[in-house]
MMTF fields as JSON, N, C-alpha, C and O atoms, coordinates in Angstrom:
{
  "mmtfVersion": "1.0.0",
  "mmtfProducer": "UNKNOWN",
  "numBonds": 515,
  "numAtoms": 516,
  "numGroups": 129,
  "numChains": 1,
  "numModels": 1,
  "chainsPerModel": [1],
  "groupsPerChain": [129],
  "chainIdList": ["A"],
  "bondAtomList": [4, 2, 8, 6, 12, 10, 16, 14, 20, 18, 24, 22, 28, 26, 32, 30, 36, 34, 40, 38, 44, 42, 48, 46, 52, 50, 56, 54, 60, 58, 64, 62, 68, 66, 72, 70, 76, 74, 80, 78, 84, 82, 88, 86, 92, 90, 96, 94, 100, 98, 104, 102, 108, 106, 112, 110, 116, 114, 120, 118, 124, 122, 128, 126, 132, 130, 136, 134, 140, 138, 144, 142, 148, 146, 152, 150, 156, 154, 160, 158, 164, 162, 168, 166, 172, 170, 176, 174, 180, 178, 184, 182, 188, 186, 192, 190, 196, 194, 200, 198, 204, 202, 208, 206, 212, 210, 216, 214, 220, 218, 224, 222, 228, 226, 232, 230, 236, 234, 240, 238, 244, 242, 248, 246, 252, 250, 256, 254, 260, 258, 264, 262, 268, 266, 272, 270, 276, 274, 280, 278, 284, 282, 288, 286, 292, 290, 296, 294, 300, 298, 304, 302, 308, 306, 312, 310, 316, 314, 320, 318, 324, 322, 328, 326, 332, 330, 336, 334, 340, 338, 344, 342, 348, 346, 352, 350, 356, 354, 360, 358, 364, 362, 368, 366, 372, 370, 376, 374, 380, 378, 384, 382, 388, 386, 392, 390, 396, 394, 400, 398, 404, 402, 408, 406, 412, 410, 416, 414, 420, 418, 424, 422, 428, 426, 432, 430, 436, 434, 440, 438, 444, 442, 448, 446, 452, 450, 456, 454, 460, 458, 464, 462, 468, 466, 472, 470, 476, 474, 480, 478, 484, 482, 488, 486, 492, 490, 496, 494, 500, 498, 504, 502, 508, 506, 512, 510],
  "bondOrderList": [1, 1, 1, 1, 1, 1, 1, 1, 1, 1, 1, 1, 1, 1, 1, 1, 1, 1, 1, 1, 1, 1, 1, 1, 1, 1, 1, 1, 1, 1, 1, 1, 1, 1, 1, 1, 1, 1, 1, 1, 1, 1, 1, 1, 1, 1, 1, 1, 1, 1, 1, 1, 1, 1, 1, 1, 1, 1, 1, 1, 1, 1, 1, 1, 1, 1, 1, 1, 1, 1, 1, 1, 1, 1, 1, 1, 1, 1, 1, 1, 1, 1, 1, 1, 1, 1, 1, 1, 1, 1, 1, 1, 1, 1, 1, 1, 1, 1, 1, 1, 1, 1, 1, 1, 1, 1, 1, 1, 1, 1, 1, 1, 1, 1, 1, 1, 1, 1, 1, 1, 1, 1, 1, 1, 1, 1, 1, 1],
  "groupList": [{"groupName": "MET", "atomNameList": ["N", "CA", "C", "O"], "elementList": ["N", "C", "C", "O"], "formalChargeList": [0, 0, 0, 0], "bondAtomList": [1, 0, 2, 1, 3, 2], "bondOrderList": [1, 1, 2], "singleLetterCode": "M", "chemCompType": "L-PEPTIDE LINKING"}, {"groupName": "LYS", "atomNameList": ["N", "CA", "C", "O"], "elementList": ["N", "C", "C", "O"], "formalChargeList": [0, 0, 0, 0], "bondAtomList": [1, 0, 2, 1, 3, 2], "bondOrderList": [1, 1, 2], "singleLetterCode": "K", "chemCompType": "L-PEPTIDE LINKING"}, {"groupName": "THR", "atomNameList": ["N", "CA", "C", "O"], "elementList": ["N", "C", "C", "O"], "formalChargeList": [0, 0, 0, 0], "bondAtomList": [1, 0, 2, 1, 3, 2], "bondOrderList": [1, 1, 2], "singleLetterCode": "T", "chemCompType": "L-PEPTIDE LINKING"}, {"groupName": "ARG", "atomNameList": ["N", "CA", "C", "O"], "elementList": ["N", "C", "C", "O"], "formalChargeList": [0, 0, 0, 0], "bondAtomList": [1, 0, 2, 1, 3, 2], "bondOrderList": [1, 1, 2], "singleLetterCode": "R", "chemCompType": "L-PEPTIDE LINKING"}, {"groupName": "HIS", "atomNameList": ["N", "CA", "C", "O"], "elementList": ["N", "C", "C", "O"], "formalChargeList": [0, 0, 0, 0], "bondAtomList": [1, 0, 2, 1, 3, 2], "bondOrderList": [1, 1, 2], "singleLetterCode": "H", "chemCompType": "L-PEPTIDE LINKING"}, {"groupName": "ALA", "atomNameList": ["N", "CA", "C", "O"], "elementList": ["N", "C", "C", "O"], "formalChargeList": [0, 0, 0, 0], "bondAtomList": [1, 0, 2, 1, 3, 2], "bondOrderList": [1, 1, 2], "singleLetterCode": "A", "chemCompType": "L-PEPTIDE LINKING"}, {"groupName": "TYR", "atomNameList": ["N", "CA", "C", "O"], "elementList": ["N", "C", "C", "O"], "formalChargeList": [0, 0, 0, 0], "bondAtomList": [1, 0, 2, 1, 3, 2], "bondOrderList": [1, 1, 2], "singleLetterCode": "Y", "chemCompType": "L-PEPTIDE LINKING"}, {"groupName": "ASN", "atomNameList": ["N", "CA", "C", "O"], "elementList": ["N", "C", "C", "O"], "formalChargeList": [0, 0, 0, 0], "bondAtomList": [1, 0, 2, 1, 3, 2], "bondOrderList": [1, 1, 2], "singleLetterCode": "N", "chemCompType": "L-PEPTIDE LINKING"}, {"groupName": "LEU", "atomNameList": ["N", "CA", "C", "O"], "elementList": ["N", "C", "C", "O"], "formalChargeList": [0, 0, 0, 0], "bondAtomList": [1, 0, 2, 1, 3, 2], "bondOrderList": [1, 1, 2], "singleLetterCode": "L", "chemCompType": "L-PEPTIDE LINKING"}, {"groupName": "ILE", "atomNameList": ["N", "CA", "C", "O"], "elementList": ["N", "C", "C", "O"], "formalChargeList": [0, 0, 0, 0], "bondAtomList": [1, 0, 2, 1, 3, 2], "bondOrderList": [1, 1, 2], "singleLetterCode": "I", "chemCompType": "L-PEPTIDE LINKING"}, {"groupName": "VAL", "atomNameList": ["N", "CA", "C", "O"], "elementList": ["N", "C", "C", "O"], "formalChargeList": [0, 0, 0, 0], "bondAtomList": [1, 0, 2, 1, 3, 2], "bondOrderList": [1, 1, 2], "singleLetterCode": "V", "chemCompType": "L-PEPTIDE LINKING"}, {"groupName": "TRP", "atomNameList": ["N", "CA", "C", "O"], "elementList": ["N", "C", "C", "O"], "formalChargeList": [0, 0, 0, 0], "bondAtomList": [1, 0, 2, 1, 3, 2], "bondOrderList": [1, 1, 2], "singleLetterCode": "W", "chemCompType": "L-PEPTIDE LINKING"}, {"groupName": "PRO", "atomNameList": ["N", "CA", "C", "O"], "elementList": ["N", "C", "C", "O"], "formalChargeList": [0, 0, 0, 0], "bondAtomList": [1, 0, 2, 1, 3, 2], "bondOrderList": [1, 1, 2], "singleLetterCode": "P", "chemCompType": "L-PEPTIDE LINKING"}, {"groupName": "GLY", "atomNameList": ["N", "CA", "C", "O"], "elementList": ["N", "C", "C", "O"], "formalChargeList": [0, 0, 0, 0], "bondAtomList": [1, 0, 2, 1, 3, 2], "bondOrderList": [1, 1, 2], "singleLetterCode": "G", "chemCompType": "PEPTIDE LINKING"}, {"groupName": "GLU", "atomNameList": ["N", "CA", "C", "O"], "elementList": ["N", "C", "C", "O"], "formalChargeList": [0, 0, 0, 0], "bondAtomList": [1, 0, 2, 1, 3, 2], "bondOrderList": [1, 1, 2], "singleLetterCode": "E", "chemCompType": "L-PEPTIDE LINKING"}, {"groupName": "ASP", "atomNameList": ["N", "CA", "C", "O"], "elementList": ["N", "C", "C", "O"], "formalChargeList": [0, 0, 0, 0], "bondAtomList": [1, 0, 2, 1, 3, 2], "bondOrderList": [1, 1, 2], "singleLetterCode": "D", "chemCompType": "L-PEPTIDE LINKING"}, {"groupName": "SER", "atomNameList": ["N", "CA", "C", "O"], "elementList": ["N", "C", "C", "O"], "formalChargeList": [0, 0, 0, 0], "bondAtomList": [1, 0, 2, 1, 3, 2], "bondOrderList": [1, 1, 2], "singleLetterCode": "S", "chemCompType": "L-PEPTIDE LINKING"}, {"groupName": "GLN", "atomNameList": ["N", "CA", "C", "O"], "elementList": ["N", "C", "C", "O"], "formalChargeList": [0, 0, 0, 0], "bondAtomList": [1, 0, 2, 1, 3, 2], "bondOrderList": [1, 1, 2], "singleLetterCode": "Q", "chemCompType": "L-PEPTIDE LINKING"}, {"groupName": "PHE", "atomNameList": ["N", "CA", "C", "O"], "elementList": ["N", "C", "C", "O"], "formalChargeList": [0, 0, 0, 0], "bondAtomList": [1, 0, 2, 1, 3, 2], "bondOrderList": [1, 1, 2], "singleLetterCode": "F", "chemCompType": "L-PEPTIDE LINKING"}],
  "groupTypeList": [0, 1, 2, 2, 3, 4, 5, 2, 6, 7, 8, 7, 6, 4, 9, 10, 11, 8, 12, 1, 6, 3, 7, 5, 10, 8, 2, 13, 14, 10, 5, 15, 3, 10, 14, 16, 9, 8, 4, 14, 9, 5, 15, 14, 1, 13, 8, 15, 9, 17, 7, 8, 2, 10, 17, 12, 15, 4, 10, 4, 8, 18, 10, 16, 16, 12, 12, 1, 4, 16, 12, 16, 8, 8, 5, 7, 11, 18, 1, 13, 9, 16, 16, 3, 1, 6, 7, 4, 3, 4, 5, 15, 4, 15, 13, 14, 1, 9, 3, 11, 5, 3, 13, 6, 6, 2, 13, 2, 5, 13, 4, 10, 16, 16, 14, 2, 10, 14, 7, 6, 9, 15, 3, 4, 1, 14, 5, 14, 5],
  "groupIdList": [1, 2, 3, 4, 5, 6, 7, 8, 9, 10, 11, 12, 13, 14, 15, 16, 17, 18, 19, 20, 21, 22, 23, 24, 25, 26, 27, 28, 29, 30, 31, 32, 33, 34, 35, 36, 37, 38, 39, 40, 41, 42, 43, 44, 45, 46, 47, 48, 49, 50, 51, 52, 53, 54, 55, 56, 57, 58, 59, 60, 61, 62, 63, 64, 65, 66, 67, 68, 69, 70, 71, 72, 73, 74, 75, 76, 77, 78, 79, 80, 81, 82, 83, 84, 85, 86, 87, 88, 89, 90, 91, 92, 93, 94, 95, 96, 97, 98, 99, 100, 101, 102, 103, 104, 105, 106, 107, 108, 109, 110, 111, 112, 113, 114, 115, 116, 117, 118, 119, 120, 121, 122, 123, 124, 125, 126, 127, 128, 129],
  "secStructList": [7, 3, 3, 7, 1, 1, 7, 3, 3, 7, 7, 3, 3, 3, 3, 3, 3, 7, 7, 4, 4, 4, 7, 1, 7, 7, 7, 2, 2, 2, 2, 2, 2, 2, 2, 2, 2, 2, 2, 2, 2, 2, 2, 2, 6, 6, 7, 3, 3, 3, 3, 3, 3, 3, 3, 6, 6, 3, 3, 3, 3, 3, 3, 3, 7, 7, 6, 6, 1, 7, 2, 2, 2, 2, 2, 2, 2, 2, 2, 2, 2, 2, 2, 2, 2, 2, 2, 2, 2, 2, 2, 2, 2, 2, 7, 7, 7, 7, 7, 7, 7, 1, 7, 7, 3, 3, 3, 3, 3, 7, 1, 1, 7, 2, 2, 2, 2, 2, 2, 2, 2, 2, 2, 2, 2, 2, 6, 6, 7],
  "xCoordList": [-15.972, -17.237, -17.638, -17.167, -18.467, -18.978, -20.646, -21.115, -21.443, -22.893, -23.759, -23.345, -25.016, -25.738, -26.945, -26.57, -28.006, -29.174, -30.044, -30.584, -30.032, -30.483, -29.481, -29.86, -28.335, -27.149, -25.629, -25.245, -24.964, -23.979, -22.997, -23.453, -21.921, -21.465, -19.739, -18.874, -19.669, -18.141, -17.761, -17.227, -18.385, -18.364, -17.582, -17.901, -16.009, -15.529, -15.238, -15.169, -15.138, -15.032, -13.858, -13.484, -13.247, -12.264, -12.961, -13.65, -12.792, -13.324, -12.022, -11.319, -11.9, -11.05, -11.613, -12.389, -11.32, -12.017, -10.668, -9.661, -10.865, -9.695, -10.491, -11.685, -9.135, -10.008, -10.271, -9.87, -11.033, -11.235, -10.183, -9.235, -10.462, -9.262, -8.058, -6.981, -7.995, -6.637, -5.788, -4.741, -5.948, -4.774, -4.042, -4.604, -3.265, -1.803, -2.129, -1.271, -3.304, -3.518, -3.554, -3.664, -3.463, -3.371, -2.211, -2.137, -1.425, -0.166, 0.02, -0.731, 1.074, 1.278, -0.08, -0.914, -0.186, -1.429, -2.427, -3.442, -2.498, -4.209, -4.542, -5.599, -3.527, -3.824, -3.971, -4.753, -3.161, -3.559, -4.73, -5.301, -5.563, -6.89, -7.88, -8.966, -7.624, -8.454, -8.773, -9.936, -7.646, -7.406, -8.077, -8.829, -7.576, -8.637, -10.301, -11.082, -10.632, -12.052, -12.558, -13.595, -12.132, -12.232, -12.861, -14.062, -11.838, -11.907, -13.313, -14.119, -13.655, -14.471, -15.661, -16.396, -15.987, -16.62, -17.047, -18.198, -16.198, -16.585, -16.727, -17.068, -16.265, -17.03, -18.504, -19.274, -18.51, -19.908, -21.037, -22.119, -20.427, -21.647, -21.719, -22.703, -20.539, -20.458, -19.445, -19.647, -18.732, -17.68, -16.803, -16.294, -16.0, -14.716, -13.773, -14.165, -12.838, -11.728, -10.658, -9.955, -10.609, -9.341, -7.727, -6.651, -8.055, -6.832, -7.118, -8.039, -6.254, -6.742, -5.234, -4.366, -5.026, -4.074, -4.397, -5.175, -3.797, -4.048, -3.28, -2.426, -3.183, -2.124, -2.489, -3.621, -1.217, -1.513, -2.312, -2.802, -2.56, -3.718, -5.062, -5.833, -5.142, -6.329, -6.293, -5.204, -7.128, -7.316, -7.885, -9.003, -7.228, -7.312, -8.337, -7.762, -9.313, -10.215, -10.613, -11.105, -10.332, -10.802, -11.457, -10.879, -12.837, -14.072, -14.505, -14.442, -15.05, -15.955, -17.561, -17.547, -18.469, -19.577, -21.042, -21.439, -21.737, -23.007, -23.689, -23.594, -24.445, -24.794, -26.151, -26.813, -26.631, -27.375, -27.081, -27.928, -25.904, -25.256, -24.575, -23.63, -24.954, -24.442, -23.31, -23.043, -22.119, -21.262, -21.325, -20.517, -22.082, -22.311, -22.919, -22.925, -23.503, -23.791, -22.135, -21.527, -21.794, -20.805, -19.317, -18.62, -19.446, -18.276, -19.307, -19.164, -20.473, -21.096, -20.87, -20.593, -21.024, -20.512, -19.284, -18.915, -18.517, -16.797, -16.993, -17.193, -16.942, -16.769, -17.468, -16.64, -18.865, -19.325, -19.386, -19.309, -19.498, -19.385, -17.749, -17.409, -17.212, -15.415, -14.948, -14.349, -15.594, -15.324, -16.156, -15.621, -17.31, -18.245, -17.635, -18.041, -16.581, -16.16, -14.995, -14.814, -14.303, -12.674, -13.075, -12.2, -14.22, -14.171, -14.585, -13.883, -15.386, -16.219, -14.996, -15.072, -14.236, -12.981, -12.079, -11.908, -11.382, -9.857, -10.099, -9.442, -11.217, -10.594, -10.795, -10.281, -11.342, -11.387, -9.856, -9.325, -9.04, -7.73, -6.527, -5.506, -7.171, -5.966, -6.549, -5.595, -7.353, -7.659, -8.171, -8.832, -7.798, -7.789, -8.826, -8.81, -9.995, -11.056, -10.96, -10.509, -11.124, -11.328, -12.661, -13.786, -12.429, -13.59, -12.849, -11.848, -13.739, -13.791, -14.328, -15.502, -13.252, -14.308, -15.26, -15.224, -16.463, -17.817, -17.679, -18.714, -16.807, -17.176, -15.894, -15.074, -16.283, -15.331, -14.743, -15.039, -14.016, -14.253, -14.173, -13.143, -15.357, -15.521, -15.211, -15.475, -14.612, -14.868, -15.088, -14.941, -15.448, -15.442, -14.186, -13.315, -14.094, -13.0, -13.897, -15.04, -13.403, -13.734, -12.83, -11.79, -12.999, -12.098, -12.283, -11.892, -12.962, -12.884, -13.431, -14.332, -12.815, -12.358, -14.185, -15.112, -14.272, -15.587, -15.63, -16.507, -14.458, -14.475, -14.823, -15.217, -14.629, -15.084, -16.454, -17.094, -16.764, -18.273, -19.131, -20.087, -18.743, -19.603, -19.44, -20.413, -17.828, -17.854, -18.815, -19.309, -18.837, -19.309, -21.332, -22.036, -21.802, -23.056, -23.395, -24.368, -22.227, -22.3, -22.71, -23.568, -21.659, -21.775, -23.101, -23.512, -23.638, -25.03, -26.103, -27.212, -25.939, -26.863, -26.94, -27.925, -25.308, -25.468, -25.788, -25.962, -25.842, -26.463, -27.828, -28.38, -28.509, -30.232, -30.758, -31.875, -29.766, -30.182, -29.862, -30.126],
  "yCoordList": [22.677, 22.418, 22.488, 23.328, 21.697, 21.798, 21.729, 21.614, 21.787, 22.307, 21.536, 21.116, 21.381, 20.808, 21.741, 22.888, 21.742, 22.327, 22.679, 23.757, 21.557, 21.909, 21.117, 20.12, 21.574, 20.918, 21.42, 21.546, 21.64, 22.202, 20.747, 20.073, 20.339, 19.386, 19.078, 19.671, 17.972, 17.878, 16.349, 16.106, 15.318, 14.02, 13.383, 13.563, 12.229, 11.995, 10.209, 9.941, 9.434, 8.013, 7.464, 7.577, 6.947, 5.694, 4.417, 3.753, 4.135, 2.415, 1.479, 1.673, 0.441, -0.601, -1.932, -2.502, -2.393, -3.699, -4.421, -3.807, -5.972, -6.541, -7.162, -7.016, -8.206, -9.185, -10.136, -10.209, -11.323, -12.59, -13.391, -13.657, -13.94, -14.677, -13.71, -14.304, -12.652, -11.944, -11.926, -11.365, -12.55, -12.636, -11.628, -10.711, -11.325, -10.313, -10.042, -10.102, -9.78, -9.345, -7.996, -7.713, -7.382, -5.957, -5.203, -4.017, -5.636, -5.182, -4.749, -5.121, -3.915, -3.346, -2.956, -2.263, -3.502, -2.756, -3.126, -2.556, -4.298, -4.455, -3.399, -2.791, -3.021, -1.815, -0.31, 0.576, -0.246, 0.991, 0.98, 2.064, -0.172, -0.302, -0.191, 0.302, -0.658, -0.757, 0.547, 0.809, 1.553, 2.992, 4.047, 4.997, 3.584, 4.626, 4.475, 5.41, 2.944, 2.681, 3.332, 3.936, 3.458, 4.201, 5.331, 5.49, 6.082, 7.665, 7.534, 8.353, 7.089, 6.964, 6.928, 7.911, 6.051, 5.687, 7.04, 7.385, 7.504, 9.076, 10.297, 11.328, 9.874, 11.109, 11.217, 12.138, 9.724, 9.071, 9.64, 10.105, 9.466, 9.396, 11.053, 11.41, 12.042, 12.79, 12.793, 13.628, 12.08, 12.182, 12.421, 12.377, 12.893, 13.481, 12.272, 11.77, 12.069, 11.203, 12.033, 12.888, 11.709, 12.639, 12.014, 12.611, 10.536, 9.941, 8.306, 7.599, 7.924, 6.374, 5.868, 6.622, 4.604, 3.679, 2.149, 1.476, 1.765, 0.369, -0.61, -0.685, -1.522, -2.028, -3.412, -3.703, -4.465, -5.67, -6.669, -7.406, -6.839, -7.368, -6.373, -6.975, -5.068, -4.306, -2.916, -2.355, -2.452, -0.924, -0.003, -0.231, 1.076, 2.252, 3.37, 4.051, 3.579, 5.028, 5.821, 5.37, 7.14, 7.92, 9.295, 10.118, 9.196, 9.615, 10.543, 10.324, 11.808, 12.727, 12.526, 12.75, 12.248, 12.38, 13.067, 13.077, 13.598, 14.155, 13.23, 12.015, 13.788, 13.053, 12.355, 11.88, 12.177, 11.097, 10.129, 9.262, 9.88, 8.695, 8.065, 8.679, 6.625, 6.063, 5.501, 5.147, 5.118, 4.446, 3.032, 2.8, 2.272, 1.016, 1.049, 0.025, 2.411, 2.521, 2.61, 2.023, 3.461, 3.95, 2.738, 2.655, 2.133, 0.554, 0.1, 0.644, -0.524, -1.233, -0.731, -1.529, 0.798, 1.32, 1.043, 0.2, 1.632, 1.316, -0.402, -0.798, -1.211, -2.389, -2.986, -3.253, -3.339, -3.54, -2.921, -3.801, -1.682, -0.996, -1.537, -1.953, -1.26, -1.596, -3.224, -3.444, -4.134, -5.485, -5.562, -6.289, -5.001, -5.45, -4.744, -5.202, -3.54, -2.558, -3.539, -4.093, -3.567, -4.552, -5.686, -6.179, -6.591, -7.832, -7.494, -8.022, -6.874, -6.385, -6.127, -6.542, -5.59, -4.309, -5.375, -5.568, -6.211, -6.481, -8.062, -8.708, -8.944, -10.232, -10.811, -11.927, -10.622, -11.533, -11.374, -12.464, -10.322, -10.175, -10.799, -11.324, -10.476, -11.29, -12.592, -13.2, -12.978, -13.873, -14.07, -15.06, -12.982, -12.679, -11.883, -10.717, -12.437, -11.454, -10.618, -11.178, -10.136, -9.193, -9.466, -9.02, -9.981, -10.611, -9.984, -10.294, -9.177, -8.975, -9.524, -9.863, -9.612, -10.045, -9.072, -7.842, -10.215, -9.652, -8.286, -7.621, -7.859, -7.238, -5.934, -5.817, -5.123, -3.838, -3.168, -3.56, -2.27, -1.552, -0.222, 0.248, 0.729, 2.358, 3.017, 2.65, 4.002, 4.943, 6.396, 6.71, 7.405, 8.614, 9.516, 9.153, 10.567, 11.52, 12.74, 12.601, 14.19, 15.128, 16.32, 15.903, 17.623, 18.312, 19.094, 20.171, 18.138, 18.535, 17.08, 16.296, 17.078, 16.153, 15.785, 16.575, 14.285, 14.13, 15.295, 15.815, 15.3, 16.172, 17.958, 18.838, 18.047, 19.476, 19.893, 20.894, 18.635, 18.777, 18.633, 19.373, 17.652, 17.873, 18.849, 19.282, 19.74, 21.071, 22.285, 23.346, 21.866, 22.838, 22.923, 23.932, 21.319, 21.184, 21.728, 22.381, 21.263, 21.816, 23.019, 23.367, 23.812, 25.28, 25.975, 26.901, 25.555, 26.047, 25.494, 26.012, 24.502, 23.949, 25.019, 25.571, 25.263, 26.457, 27.969, 28.871, 28.125, 29.43, 29.439, 30.532, 28.428, 28.485, 28.515, 29.002, 27.787, 27.725, 29.673, 29.955],
  "zCoordList": [-0.007, -0.385, -1.644, -2.412, -1.97, -3.185, -3.078, -1.946, -4.079, -4.006, -4.988, -6.069, -4.517, -5.411, -5.747, -5.507, -6.121, -6.053, -4.661, -4.413, -3.877, -2.502, -1.509, -0.894, -1.416, -0.251, -0.927, -2.09, 0.438, 0.516, 0.916, 1.839, 0.378, 0.991, 0.865, 0.22, 1.713, 1.512, 2.285, 3.367, 1.027, 1.585, 0.544, -0.631, 1.034, 0.682, 1.342, 2.542, 0.475, 0.709, 0.401, -0.766, 1.097, 1.29, 0.832, 1.607, -0.268, -0.868, -1.338, -2.33, -0.381, -0.964, -1.361, -0.594, -2.356, -2.907, -3.514, -3.867, -3.57, -3.719, -4.905, -5.166, -5.843, -6.703, -6.199, -5.038, -6.731, -6.266, -5.964, -6.703, -4.355, -4.015, -4.017, -4.081, -3.975, -3.895, -4.599, -4.278, -5.837, -6.645, -6.801, -6.202, -7.184, -7.761, -9.359, -10.24, -9.54, -11.319, -11.937, -13.13, -11.123, -11.067, -11.601, -11.281, -12.256, -12.526, -13.887, -14.788, -14.078, -15.789, -16.338, -15.755, -17.551, -18.32, -17.994, -18.397, -17.081, -16.4, -15.568, -15.74, -14.417, -13.752, -14.577, -14.234, -15.582, -16.296, -16.732, -16.608, -17.396, -17.888, -16.876, -17.184, -15.47, -14.593, -14.043, -13.737, -13.862, -13.382, -14.564, -14.345, -15.842, -16.86, -16.547, -16.368, -16.535, -16.578, -15.46, -15.736, -14.031, -12.437, -13.272, -13.493, -13.693, -14.106, -15.059, -14.618, -15.745, -16.899, -15.866, -15.953, -14.957, -14.182, -13.309, -13.043, -13.053, -12.368, -12.686, -12.106, -14.169, -14.952, -15.592, -15.864, -15.703, -15.957, -15.009, -15.367, -13.397, -12.707, -12.117, -11.469, -12.423, -12.056, -10.504, -9.623, -10.434, -9.218, -9.351, -10.47, -8.021, -8.586, -7.629, -6.576, -8.119, -7.741, -6.962, -7.5, -5.688, -5.376, -5.492, -5.516, -5.552, -4.942, -5.616, -5.207, -6.59, -6.429, -6.683, -7.121, -6.387, -6.589, -6.888, -6.213, -7.827, -8.127, -7.914, -8.797, -7.017, -6.573, -7.038, -7.421, -6.973, -7.445, -7.076, -7.932, -5.744, -5.389, -4.446, -3.698, -4.609, -4.24, -4.659, -4.787, -4.832, -5.164, -4.29, -3.828, -3.979, -3.05, -3.768, -4.617, -3.633, -4.357, -3.191, -2.156, -3.48, -2.619, -3.438, -4.147, -3.058, -4.126, -3.314, -2.104, -3.811, -3.26, -4.091, -5.301, -3.659, -3.891, -3.477, -2.312, -4.511, -3.546, -2.594, -2.764, -1.494, -0.547, -1.281, -0.359, -2.195, -2.853, -3.021, -3.235, -3.003, -3.053, -2.013, -1.517, -1.451, -0.572, -0.573, -1.721, 0.503, 0.283, -0.443, -1.342, -0.144, -0.794, -2.242, -2.925, -2.77, -4.428, -4.942, -5.836, -4.099, -4.611, -5.275, -6.287, -4.188, -4.602, -4.948, -6.043, -5.078, -6.385, -7.899, -8.794, -8.138, -9.362, -9.478, -10.295, -8.766, -9.287, -9.501, -10.65, -8.585, -8.656, -9.829, -10.7, -10.225, -10.887, -12.441, -13.299, -12.9, -13.664, -14.522, -15.629, -13.412, -13.86, -14.76, -15.813, -13.688, -14.239, -15.563, -16.4, -15.945, -16.757, -18.167, -19.235, -18.177, -18.83, -19.294, -20.378, -18.171, -18.686, -19.045, -19.757, -18.894, -19.324, -20.827, -21.69, -21.149, -22.432, -23.656, -24.813, -23.26, -23.514, -23.951, -25.154, -22.9, -22.941, -22.924, -23.74, -21.846, -21.475, -22.812, -22.737, -24.176, -25.214, -25.552, -25.761, -25.656, -26.15, -25.53, -25.974, -23.954, -23.222, -22.368, -21.882, -22.158, -22.01, -20.52, -20.207, -19.54, -18.126, -17.845, -18.239, -17.046, -16.682, -15.198, -14.199, -15.191, -13.995, -12.978, -13.205, -12.25, -11.068, -9.441, -8.795, -9.3, -7.828, -6.641, -6.493, -5.639, -4.637, -3.878, -3.894, -2.94, -2.977, -1.636, -1.646, -0.719, -0.107, -0.549, -1.46, 0.643, 0.29, 1.93, 3.059, 1.591, 2.78, 2.65, 2.165, 3.1, 2.756, 4.486, 5.631, 3.93, 5.536, 5.203, 4.022, 6.147, 5.6, 5.818, 6.608, 5.196, 5.288, 5.289, 4.854, 5.833, 5.515, 6.117, 6.625, 6.162, 6.645, 8.181, 8.629, 8.642, 10.371, 11.294, 10.994, 12.105, 13.118, 13.378, 13.201, 13.859, 14.92, 16.374, 17.065, 16.322, 18.023, 17.541, 18.306, 16.561, 16.078, 15.867, 16.188, 15.119, 14.942, 16.191, 16.42, 16.976, 18.567, 19.196, 19.815, 19.293, 19.912, 18.861, 19.242, 17.894, 17.256, 17.479, 17.436, 17.731, 18.313, 19.511, 19.888, 20.132, 21.62, 22.053, 22.863, 21.116, 21.124, 20.865, 21.564, 19.99, 19.742, 20.394, 20.263, 21.089, 22.415, 23.375, 23.866, 23.602, 24.891, 24.459, 25.279, 23.128, 22.84, 22.806, 22.929, 22.662, 22.851, 23.867, 24.041, 25.098, 26.476, 27.188, 28.357]
}
């Protein structure tokens, strides 16, 4: 569990995105640079990367975030900022720019299942009756 001034939370998001045209450009030094930039973004935004893997044709990011950030904002931050930072720092030297495809996948994960939450709510309903 994590806390902010007004909330206690455990929000974890699995976000997956692809390079444009699903080109296998995320290899070697490029993959290392992208991974480093994603960690920078997390640090700058106060997010906690739980797990990260940069595959040749996609990125898997498992990140914890306070409730004030929507999953779409997180995806936009990581995709947009990483592309701009990478292209600003490295594209002039290597000639290869990173461009992400428009879409992404996101899913949520926590410490309890949906069934556990439903049972918890049902038990509280019964206690009130």
